[in-house]
Steps between C-alpha positions, in 0.01 A plus 500: 500500500711355775518723803786514748491829687673745262576247228225435245557269204251434219325166470165431335142628493583799716478278807714573803692213651650601831836406641588596854858500624439710812192463714184298486217601722562412865590135530459280804699668775687191605689469174641725233394377160642773285848537355533865589744634761454319827578608855779311667359275772422707805472209741838340442689691767561275800354765729174463316476126439736249659545659841820452693378281780783598729349851523192359667455559872350154542727261688511158339703184523798436272291230328228746402759754392658236275160419345431868441837556338443200275154627405630846419782357295248306292289814465798699376557228236139528384413154634185618671314170515794339681540805724137480610561148632777638722296802612223259598748322727604830659139600566415156635785536750414859597176648371585852622784580259369784285800495266421142401147596399628800306754293309256216436246756382754626249548145371127450465478825304772380264299183440187713429329362812383845594241408762752296696757780466255755633409276792870469590568873475202575722624246756852644485367845584321362805832384640710792368250788463750767392695291251574710191596209269172323569298813422704541182460139392128509572471823301668334203267202540190718509613662175544156343143420608370824351415645842669832435350703786617241752839488331539876526404496868772245572765686301405822678534322835844368406619851412347643817697247705825545307504822292872475421482168315534572127365160398164576657452803275603295200241235593223755539600656169450162334148489642424849370631395161274195498190714557603764248590777745827578329562840657475350848725213390757751376485692827577184699774393259667837543491450878646151467783626279570794732547252785696246292643680195716209382232228487481425131162331507334800668624715213390244241154491657475879481603477136209264447263757648638767267448253215137453592453877520639530148815680617732281298815712521475511880435126502811433294705725730394290798565172323844628399576584864372165621725324250795718605445392860441135410628401156354150536145607578306321228167664581650849448616401152154356435336822616729721294438277200129574524564872529719494189239297313233750602717776350528283186874458565467132419871423459573641847207306639617179337848541649354546847270198474796293377697607806205431732460139385878452505504604865185310591402227250184434703368858478190419298383858458828589328430239231154650465648847465755386244223325312312830490804673350546231237132533414531877462798440268291258293711200599204280585678164518744637759212661689314169521818323608540740791133483598541122505797532736313741725192282509706193584600685817162667559238289323208702636631841397196648330686780327761279337223264386314801363801637314607159370146437380492840335830423329365166377207695355741735325663206318156344432529204738145549618454172686807567715395861547154398613637242745723763663226762525255248641749403770574865572128556555483206740769672707376857457132497395452870565746631239326673210802490269501120484138493387578764238785299351311172513218663304735564208596134481132412491441756227774343291332163562168647383342464846343847511247438775771367731724792408220744580442332836869544583493868410183556701672343799811709442293820501317387813835460674662814360249745350765773458724330244411643161677244287259230615207706374680535167533125474135448584402763243685298236301189589172690500577627149577148382167392648317787327417681826620841386332711767662300778830520315480879477405528865809298597722710274366815660578360844849400388565853374368646823728282711795575276706188565 
């Protein structure tokens, strides 16, 4: 059987092929590789990233001010490599300007040059030791690097220095969400919304937390409110689409994903979400078309590769399915579900030993997922190892999933 949370469809041999349209296991912290609801960027507020240089207490020449303004303009346009060249000129002219290090650090972080970003944030704090935006940016960077304790310390420091800034609570909530502490995330999101009740993306982010807690009606309420406040907020439509799909309200979900990609044609995760809905509706060609669009925008998105590969398997295009699952494993080698699904392709190819190796690896990575034991039991039976098969079936029944 295919498995996709609540939805189970029959296939062959009693094997369980797993789709996943919500969450993989934890992916690399610096990028989101799933097509589930996503938090709105928490570092895009100018107070947190491109600092207004004129607020600095450092006295500089008009020439340096012009360079800094040019650099920040490039940063705001997303031209970080060009901006760094200008920040370098500022720092060469006056090495004591903390804001320049903070802004250059942000650019380095956007370019995934995390060590250089961290070095700049540390230097910025030497020159401006109480600077809230630098603590916030460094906290976000630490989270991207997977250093969650350090990230929390910096977010705590930011809030200690400025407890009335709603964005700081929203940022810390995103960190709590990353590490699975959803109740603490919700607490901070409530604080952020209490301070800024009309910020649509705060409300959308809280809706995402409700989604992850399984409180779908509350999630939809928040997404509705976010859309009421900002009717062109593509990510809120994307998020609500996932909530509708989770409730098996596929037509509602499809309408929301359509609106999301209409508002933001480059929102890759919305194509992934719409592909998931098409797959659930059995419209596999349309699903693959959307996964293709999403992967054109995000070619290393492990979940879309996984779901496209699983869809190829469903329509018996095993070579394409195997290529997608292999690439997904290169990106996310610690995900048990990919090994499980790849094993079924190998079974269909008659490669039982390779299939068994995949299932053994899947169980090593996730020993609490019963459907993998069921699949391995099927292989053991085909190989005449009935005692091992029964043991796996017993374990599957015990785990109950």
